[in-house]
N, C-alpha and C positions, 0 to 999 in steps of 0.2 A: 396384736392381730395382723398388722401390716407385715411383720417378720414371717408369720406363719403363711400368709398368702404368697409371699415371695418364694418361700421354700416350696410350696405347692406348685407354683408356676414354673419353677426352675427344674424340678425333678419329676413330679408326677404327671404333669400335662405332656411334656415331651415323650415320656415313656408310653402314655396312652396313644400318642400319635404314632409312635413306632409300632405298637401292637396293631393299630388300625391299618397301617401301611402293609405290614406283614400279612395280616388276615386277607386284605383285598388282593394282595399279590398271589396268595395261595388259591383264593377263589378264582381269580383270572386264569391261573395256570390250570386248575382243575376243569373249569368250564371249557376252555379251548381244547384241552386234551380229550375230553369226552366228545366234543363236536368232531374233532379230527378222527377219532375212533369210529364214530357212527358214519361219517361221510365215507371213510375208506371201506368199511364193511359193506355199506349199502351199494356204493358204486361198483365194488368188486363183484358182488353177487349179481347185480343187474347186468353187468357187462358179461359175466360168465354165462348167465341164462341166455342172453342174446347170442353169444357165440355158439352155444349148444343148439339153439333153434336154427341158426344159420347153417351150422354143420349138417344137421339132419336135412334141411332144405336142399343144400347144394350137393349132398351125397346122393339124394334121390333124383333130383332134377338136373344136376350138374351146374356149376357156376357160369359156364359159357356154352351156348348152343350155336351151331352153324346150320341154319335152315334154308331150304331152297326158296327162291322167289317163283312167282307165276311164270316168269320167263323160262326157268329151267323145267318146270312141270309141263310146259307147252313146247319144249325143245325136242328136236329129233333124237337126241341121245337118250332122253327119258322115255319117249313114246315108241321108240323103234321096236321094243320087245313085243308090242301088241301085234306086229305084223311079221315077227320072226319065228319060224317054226322051231329053230334051235333054242329059243327062249321059252317055248311052250305057249306062245301067243298070250303071254301074261307079263305084266310089269314085274320085274324082279326087285328084290330089296337092294338098298344101297350097298350093303356088304357084298352082295353078289355082283353088282355093277362094278365095284372097285376091283374085284378079282378078274372079271372079264367084261370088257366094254360091250355095250349093246351093238355098236357098229361092227364089232368083230364077229358077232353071231349072225348078223344080217347077211343073207345070201341073195344077191340081186337076181340070180338066175332062177331061184325057186320062189322067193317071197315076192309079194306085190310091191309095186313101186312106191317110193317115198312121197308122201303128200307134200305139195309145194308150200303149204301154209305152216308147216312145222319149222320152228326156229332152228337154223343150222349154226353150229359152232365149228369153226375150223380147228382141227387138231384133236386132242384127246377129249374124252368125256369130262365135263366139268366136275363130275363126282370123283373121277380118278385124280384129277388135278387137285381138288380140295383135300382128298385123303393124303396125297403126297405132301401138301403144305402142312397139314396137321402132323404128319410124321416128322417133318423138319422142326416144327414147334416143339414136339416132344423131345427131340434131341438137343434143342437149345435151352430149354427150361427144365429145371430139376423138379421132379415129382409130378410131371404132366402125364395124364393118360386120356385116351379118347376112344370112342366106340360109336358106331351107328346106332340110331334109335328109331323106333316107330311107336305110334300111339293109335288107339282105336277105342271102340266102346262096345259093350255087350252086357248081357245079364248073367250074373253068377248065381248058380243054384248048387248048394252043397248040403249033404246030409249031416246031421249032428248025431251025437251019441244018445240023444234023448228021443230019437225016432221022428224028429221033425226035419224040415228042410228050410234052410236060410236062403232067401232070395234078395238079391241086391243089384240094382243097376250100377255098373262099374265102368271105370276107364281101364284100358289095358295098356301097359307100357312094357316094352322089351326089357328083359333083365340081363345086363351084361355081366356074366359070371366072372369074367377075367379082370374086372375093375376092382381094385383093392378098396376103394373108397366106399363101396357098397357094404363091406363087411361090418362097418360100425352100426348099420341099421338092422342087421339080422339078429333075431332073438335065438337063444340056444335051442338045439334040437333039430336043426335043418337037415332034411333028408337029401340024399343025392338027387340032383335035378335030372329029369329026362324030358322028352318031348311033350309029356302031359303034366308035368309038375309045375305048379304055380306057387308064388309066395303072396300071402294076403296080409292086410293090415291087422295089427294086434287087437283092435277093438272087436273083431269078430270072435275072439276067444270068449268074450262075455256072452255070446249067443250059443255057446256049446260046441263050436267048431274046434276040432282037434287035428293035430298033425297026422296025416295018413288018411283023413276023411276023403271020401270020393264024391264027385258031383259032375257037373257039366257047365260049359259056357254056351249060352244060347244067343244066336243072332239070326237075322233075316237077310236073305240074298235074293236077287232077281233070277228067276229061271223060267224060260219060255214065256216071258211076258207076265209072269205072276210072281208074287212073293212066296218064298219057301223058307220055312223055319229049319235051321241047322243046329245041331247039338254036337259039341266037341267034348268028349269025356276028359276029366281032369282029376288030379289028386293033389291034396294040400301038402306041399313039401315043407312049409314053414311059415313063420310070421315075421313081420318087420315093423319097426317103429317109424311111422310117417311124420312125426313131429306135430306142429300145431297148425299146419296148412289144412284147411277144411277138406280140400279135394283129395288130400292124401288118404283119408279114411275110405275113399271109394276107388282107390287105385290098386290094381292087381299087377304084380310083376310076373310076366309070362315069357316063355321062350320066344325068341325073335320070329321063328317060323310061324308060330301060331298067331302072333300079333299081325304079321304081314299078311297072312291068309285072310284074317277077318277084316283088316283095313282095306284090302283090295276088293274083297267080295261084298262088303257091306259098309261103305263110307258113312261116317256119322255126320249129320248135317251141321251140328253146332260146333264141330271141330274144324278149324281152319286147315285146309289141305296143306298150306305152306308150313304149318306148325306141327303136322302129324308125322313128319319124318325129318331126318337130318343127322348131324353128328353132335354128340355130347362131349365136352372137354372138361376134365377135372384137373385141379392143381391144389397145392398145399396152402399158399398164402392168399386168402381172400382179399386182402388189401391191395393186391396187385392185379385184381381181376380186370379192371378197366384198362390198365396198361397192356396186359396180355391181349385183350380183345382188340385194342387199337393196333398192335403189331400184327395180329391175324388179319384184320381188315386191310392193312397196307400190303400184306403178302398176297391176298386175293386180288387186290387191285393191280399189283405188278404182274400177276399171272394172267390178267385180262378176263377174270371170271367173277369180278365183284358184282356184276349185274345178275349173276345166277345164284348168288348166295347172300344171306343176311346174317350178320354176327350180332348176337344179343347176349346180355348178361342177366344174372338173377335180379338185378335192379329193374329190369324191363319186363319180366314175366308178368302176364296179366294176373295170375293166381297168387303172386307173391309181392308185387310191386307195392301195394298199400301197406303190407306188413313190414317190409324193409324200410319204407318211409317212416312208419310209426316207430320202429326201432331207433332210427336216427333222431326223430323228434323227442322221444322219451329220453335218450341219452343227453341231448342238449338241455332238456327241462330239468333232469335230475342234477346235472352239473351246475345249472344256474341256481337251483334251490340250495345246493351245497355251498355255493359261493355266498348267498345271502345269509345262511346260518353262520358261516365263518365270519362274515362282517359283523353280525350281531355279537358273536362271541368275543371277537377282538376289540369291540368297543369297551369291554371291561378294562382293557389296558389303559384307556384314556383316564378313567376314574382313578386307577392306581397311581399313574404317573403324576396326575395333578395333585393328588394328596402327597406324593413323594416330594414334589417341587415345593409345596407349602411347608413340608417338614424340614426340607434342606435349604431353606432360604439363607440361613447363616453361612452354611458351607459354600453356597453359590456366591454369596457376597465376598467371602474370603478369597475364593478362587479368582473372582474378577479383580479384586484389589491387588493381588500379586501378579496380575498380567494375563490371566487366562482369557482367550478370545471367546466371543459369543458362539462362534462356530464349534469350538471344542466342547463348550458346555452343552450345546444342542446335541452334539454327537453322543455325549454321555447318556442323556435321557432317551434319545432315539435308539441307542444301542441296547438300553434296558428293554425296550419293546421288542427288538429283534431277538434278544436272548430268550425272552418269555415265549415268543413264537417258535423258536427253534426247539426249546426244551419241550414245549407242549406238543409239537409235531412228533418228536421222538417218542414221547410217552404214548401218544395216541396211536402211532404206527406199531409200536410193540404190542399194545393191547389188541389192535386189529389183526396182527399176525396170529396172536394166541387165539382170538375168537374164531378166525377162519379155519385154523387147524382143528378146532373142536366144534365146528359148526354142526356137524351131523348129530353130535351128542346133544347140543342145545335144541335142535329141531325135534329130536326124539323126545326130549323132555317136554317141549311145548305140546307135541302131539299127545303125550300121556296125560297132560293136564286137561286138554280139550276133549279127549276121548275119540279123536279122529285125526287123520293126517293134517298137519299144519299147512302143508303145501301139496296141492293135488299132483300126484305122480304122473298123471297123463300129460300135464303141462310142463312140470319142472323136472321130471325124471325121478329116479329112485333116491337121488341125493342132490343137494344144492352145490353149485360150484364153490370150491374152497381155495382157489388160487388168487393171490393178491394181484389186482389190476395195476400194471405198470403206469398206465395213463392216469389212473386215480392217484397213484403214489407221487408221480411227478406234479400233478395238479396241487396236491396238498403241500408238497415240499417247497413249491415255488410261491403259491398264493398265501399260505399262512404266515411265513416270515415277512412277506411284502405287506400284507395287511397290518401285521404287528408294527412294522416300521412306520407305516402311514398313521396308525393310531398313536404312535409315540411322537409324531411331529408336532401335534397340538400342544402337549405339555412342554416339549422342547422349545417351541417358539415362545411360550410363556416364560420359561426360565431365562431365555436370552433377553427378554424385555425388563428383567428386574434390574433396578438401579443399585449398585453396590453400596453407595453411601446411605441411601434410604434404608436398605436392608439391614446394614450393620447398626444404624442409629436406632432402628426399631428393636433390635435384639439387645 
């Protein structure tokens, strides 16, 4: 009986230990690979959705705006049009002011004298100087475009093909046709724009409004001490995608001349006058927005007109500030959750290496007996953890690339099972982002092997503490 037990102990029990170690190793490898796969896919899709939303936001509103301060709106250069017969006794748009300064149109022999309380600026009109600085910025930075903008408000009424009229209180924003960044927002079928053509948000398609439909924009102006209703005929030239900003669904893109006419004839009380006009600046790399805004602010300061203009970025816009902050918070939260899941997954390495140390006591004792240092033994088991982390990262990354490449097919299959779209196209677009996030890839490539190394330190420390004499004596 003792002989049979010795045979069982010598051959069968070690083999069982080997099988247990291999099984736990495979489980650890598989769990970490699945976690890496899920983290990469999730972070890549969420980052892609955020970039898509920001792209729509900054294409419509521009990532940087240069708006006038009250000092400029009360300045001689801005108000001089009101007493100049050559300007038609009406404030001209910024685009018109840039072409011809107000003081150039003022004729002291014909027009009334300049009021003394108007703020006077020595030299050129601050609008002309600001435009020249923006022109210099465009020449210094690749992909920069700028254009004057104006905003106002009115009521849209448009006839549908169903014999009804759609009425909506709307914001009016000037539509810079020459800006290439606006093209990404426009839906197919856009008609050639003229002085009466406007582009409306795509949600009005559900109300029966079609391209080519006619209607009018209605606003009120003061005439002879009384309010008078004015209607401007319009034609629907196309639709655009406003993104997830709530105000976008009420924003109409109209010719600058029409917006300027309504803004000066019927100012909207709840629109800040200093935010209703200015210059919009677009550029390609949103990560450089704050640096570009800082350079622009310095240029305005050097020109001596920084008190006339304010530079703001999409991080500061009232209608998008909360959303941008939420994007940033969500990104940090999702990254933190991914880190916690990876820590839990890598804890499997501890169980595997502890079992491996128990299984390899004899080998460890022999290595120590022939002169192997504790540091080298610790490196062996710590290296095992790193190898598992690297292999798992590679497998998970390959699986993530494959999943993202076929993401639309997976979403279509889920939509088929549910009987309705798995992701609302109004929020996520016609398809989910399928590009691998480089930041997520770097996060996984660095964090996973590091966590695997840390997980391997506990068994490695235990292996260092084994006494070679006691280990060999027990074997």
